[in-house]
C-alpha positions, -999 to +999 in steps of 0.1 A: +000+000+000+013+034-009+010+069+007-024+074-009-039+042+007-041+024-027-023-007-039-001-006-069+013-034-091+032-036-123+033-060-152+064-064-174+058-056-211+078-044-240+077-007-248+062-013-283+032-032-270+039-059-296+033-096-298+061-118-284+068-133-319+073-098-334+096-087-306+116-119-307+122-115-345+125-077-348+131-064-313+116-033-298+137-002-301+117+014-272+129-013-249+111-027-219+083-012-199+062-016-167+025-013-170+011+002-138-022-010-122-040+002-090-068-010-067-083+004-035-080-031-019-054-058-026-079-086-029-114-097-019-144-074-017-134-039-028-105-050-050-110-033-083-078-035-103-076-010-132-048-001-156-032+033-152-007+030-181+030+027-186+050+036-156+084+034-173+096+027-208+134+025-215+159+006-235+188+018-214+212-003-194+243+010-176+264-002-206+243+004-237+208+005-251+203-032-254+169-038-238+148-048-269+120-068-252+099-069-221+116-065-187+124-098-170+120-104-133+111-068-128+101-051-096+097-017-081+096-004-046+096+029-027+088+043+007+123+034+019+129+046+055+151+077+056+142+087+020+152+124+018+123+130-006+097+119+018+089+085+002+088+097-034+120+080-044+114+047-062+136+019-075+128-002-106+148-034-112+149-060-139+173-087-151+193-069-178+192-063-215+203-085-244+241-080-239+241-084-201+211-107-197+207-120-161+225-090-145+201-071-123+198-035-134+183-007-113+169+027-121+165+053-093+139+079-098+108+097-085+072+088-088+041+104-073+013+079-066+000+064-098+022+084-121+052+078-144+085+069-129+110+097-139+146+105-133+155+135-111+154+158-141+117+148-147+126+126-178+131+089-185+168+093-194+184+082-161+217+100-169+227+115-136+251+097-113+234+069-094+202+069-114+211+036-132+234+008-123+240-030-120+236-050-089+261-077-098+255-114-104+227-122-080+194-139-084+165-116-082+134-132-067+101-114-065+082-124-034+048-115-020+047-110+017+015-100+032-007-101+060-001-124+090-031-145+100-054-126+124 
């Protein structure tokens, strides 16, 4: 749940919104993307998931512009304790582009609730120091941790 009391989730897609066959044979110059969805409740009564739109679209990696398909093993998080921007800083991760496939990549940026994920200049360029990088050869696992039994 975010600052506005809503739940947010992303789905990995390619930035061209093409079929998998087309992207596999021709690639997507726009790169990968995360589609943002929101709901007032996570599940059960009151859960009404709706698509907001693309949160981020980029082909950039720290080394080149080799992302030519959907993001793989992507994730995003924010609301990190001690955030100097009051919880607006977000981190997007995915497992690399074509050249460095399997190497976790991160993008550091800003996002207001339900809006696009942007770099500190208000763009999707991620060119300032620390806005893009690699996490090394680790395995990224997405996990869902929720509510303890009550």
